[in-house]
N, C-alpha and C positions, 0 to 999 in steps of 0.2 A: 697206854698213852694214845692220845688221839684228839679229835675235835668233839667238844661237847657244846651244848647251847641251851638257852632257856628264854622264856618270855614271861615278863611280870604280869600278874593279874591287875585288875583295876581297883582293887579294894582300898588301897591307900589314896589313890587319886579321887575316888568317889566318896571318901569319908566313911567307908564301911569297916575299916580296920580299927582295932582298939588304939587309943591315943598312945603315942610313944612317950615314955617317961623322961626322955632326954631330947635335946634338940640343938640346933635346927636340923630337920630331916628334909632331904630333897634328892634329886637326881644329880649325880656328879657329871663331870665333863665326858665321861665314857658311857653314860647312860645307866649306871648302877644306882639303885636306891641306897643312900648312904647317910651317915651322920656327918654333917658338913662342918666338922671340926678337925683340926690337925690331930694326928695320932699322938704325937709327943705331948705329954702333959694331960691327955684326955683318955688314957687307956681304960679307966673304969667306965667312963661314959660310953666308949665304943663297945665294951663288953655288955653293957646294959642294952645298947641298941641291937647287937647281934642276937641276944636272947629274945628281945621283943620281935625282931624280924621273923624268927622261926615260928612263932605262934600267934601273930597279930591278926590272922584271918584264917578261914578254912583251908587256904592253899599253903602247903609247906613252903616256908621261906618266901611267901608271896609270889610263887611261880605258877603261872597258869599252865605252862608246859615245860618239861625238862627232858632232854634227849641226849643220849650218846650218839652222835652222828655217824662216826666211823673212826677206825684208826687212820693214821696219816697216809699209809699206802693206799687204802680204799678211797680217800679223798682225792689223792693224785690220779688214781685210775679214772675216777669220775670226771675230773677236770680234763684229763687226756681224751676221754671219749667225747666230751663237749667240743674240744678243739678239732678232733677228727671229723665229727659230724658237721661242724661249721658253727662258729660262735655267732654268726648272723642269725642262726635259727634260735639260739638260746642266749641272747645278749645279757639278760639279767643274771641267769645262772652262771654264766661264764665269768662274771665279776663278783658274784655274791659271796662265795666261799673264801675265807681268808687264807693267806699263805702261812700264817702262824696263829697261835691262840690270841684272841682279842678282837675288838671291833664289833660292828653291829650291822644289821640289815633293817632299814626302816620299814614300817608297816606298809607304806605305799609301794615300795619295791617288792615286799613279800607277796603282795597281791598279784603282781606281774609274774613273780617267780612261781607261784602256784599254777598258773596257766602253762608256763613253760615245763614245769614238772609233769603235768598231765600229758603234754605232747611228747616229752622225752620217754615217759613210761610206755606210750603206745607205739613207739618206733620199733619196727621189725628188725632193722639193721642200723647200727650206729658206728661201729668201728671193728677192726680186726685186732684180736688180742693175741700176743705172743706169749706162750707158756712153756715152761719146762715141766714135763710130766713123768711119772713112773709108768713105764710102758706096760707093766704087768697089771696094774690096777686102774690106770687113768687118773690117779691122784695128782692134783696140781701142786708142784713143789715151789715154783717161782713164777712170777709174772713180770713182764717187761714194764717198768715204770720209767717213762721217758725223763721225767725231772730228776730221777736218781741215776740217770745214765745206765739203767739196767742193773746196777749193783745191788745185790741182795744179801751178801755175806761179806764179813770183814774178819781178818785175822792179823796176827803180828806181822806176817810178811806177804799177805795176799789180800785181794778182793775178788769176789766172784759174783756172777749174775747171768742174766740172759737178755739178749737183744734180738732184733730181727735176723742177725747173722748167726745166732746159735748161743750155746752156753759157753762162757769164757771164765778163765782164771787169769788175773793179772798180778804182777808183783806190785810192791808199794813204792817203786822208784818214781822219779820225776824226770822225764815222762815214764809212765808205766810200760812194761814189756809184757807181751802175751806169753803166758806159760802153757796154756792149753785152750783150745777152742774146737767145738764140734757141735753138730746138730743132732747126732745120734751116737751114743757111746755106752760103755759099761763102766761100773766102778766097783772096786773091791777094797774094803778097809784093810789096812796093814798095821802091824804093831807100831807103837810110837807115834800115834796120831798122824799116820800117813795114809794116803789114798792112792790106789793105782787106777788110772783112767786108761781105757783101751778103745781104740778106734781101728777096726780092721786088725792088722797085726802090730800096730804101733802102740807102745806102752809109755805112759808118762806117770811118774811117781812124784807126788807133791806132799808137803807137810801141811795138812789141814784136816778138818773134820769131814766126814762123808756128807754128801749133799742129801738133804731130805730126811735127816734123822728124826727130829721133832718128837722124841720119845718113842719112836717105832724103829724096827730094824731098817737100816738104809736100803733103798731100792738098788737092784743090781743093774737093770736096763733103763736108761733114761733117754728121752727124745724131746726135741723142741717142735711144737706144733703151732699153727696159726688157725684160729677159729673166729667166726663172726660173733659179735655180741649184740644183744637187743636191749631194750629198756628193762625187760624182766631181770636181766643179769645184775642190775644196779638197784634192785628193790631194797637191799640192805641199807642204802643211803637215801634213796628217794622217799621212802615212807617216813622216816624221822624228820626229814626236811619238810615234807608235806604237813605233818602235824605242827611243826614249829611255825611255818608260814600261816597256816590256818589260825593258830592262836594269835599271831601278830595282827592279822586282819580283824579278828574278833575283838581284840582289846585296844587296837590302835597303838600298841607298844612295840618297840623293835625286837628283833631276834638278837640276843647278845651271845656272841661266840666266846667260849672260855675253854 
């Protein structure tokens, strides 16, 4: 799950697509090329339109560009970096990405976003990133996502995550109580889906899965670190955004978030 997007080609607009056998066809209020008939009572016509759309021109589904932008955590980290760097430096990017699936970015704003993406990518330092790592390997286990309040794990009786003050485990009460917090600690899995966390000589046993399993043996020694991030760290999202914005500029069509 995450944020995807695409840009339509100009084949339908320029009369280069094969004629649609049903109609009327046009852009709906959300910017999607659609059969402008209600679904109820017109299911067969909509099925015909969908089949036509897939092969009406050399572009699959009439899409000039199609990209998986990022999962939502990656989107939130990018937005977080924009805020930290200063939204006045990247005003279009700061408002371009949606909070949920849906919406669009017009071609004229995509042109401005392209220039901001170039400046963002060149930045040597954008923000400080708070991460929970496996001390033995340096593998990143969690990252602080401000809009999620740092929470990265949920269970029946707990929620856990990382923030600038360290790794934390909270209960699910209202308001939540802190069950464990530390910036450097060890963990040991115990029978019955329990974990022993140790800081110095103090032990805390909680009912939860070990941190950082992800199909691998859970790490023993964990620590929270802060490191600076540059534009290069966000290439995973900048590059698909760059391709989408370039396609929008070339076609004059908006970027459609989905």
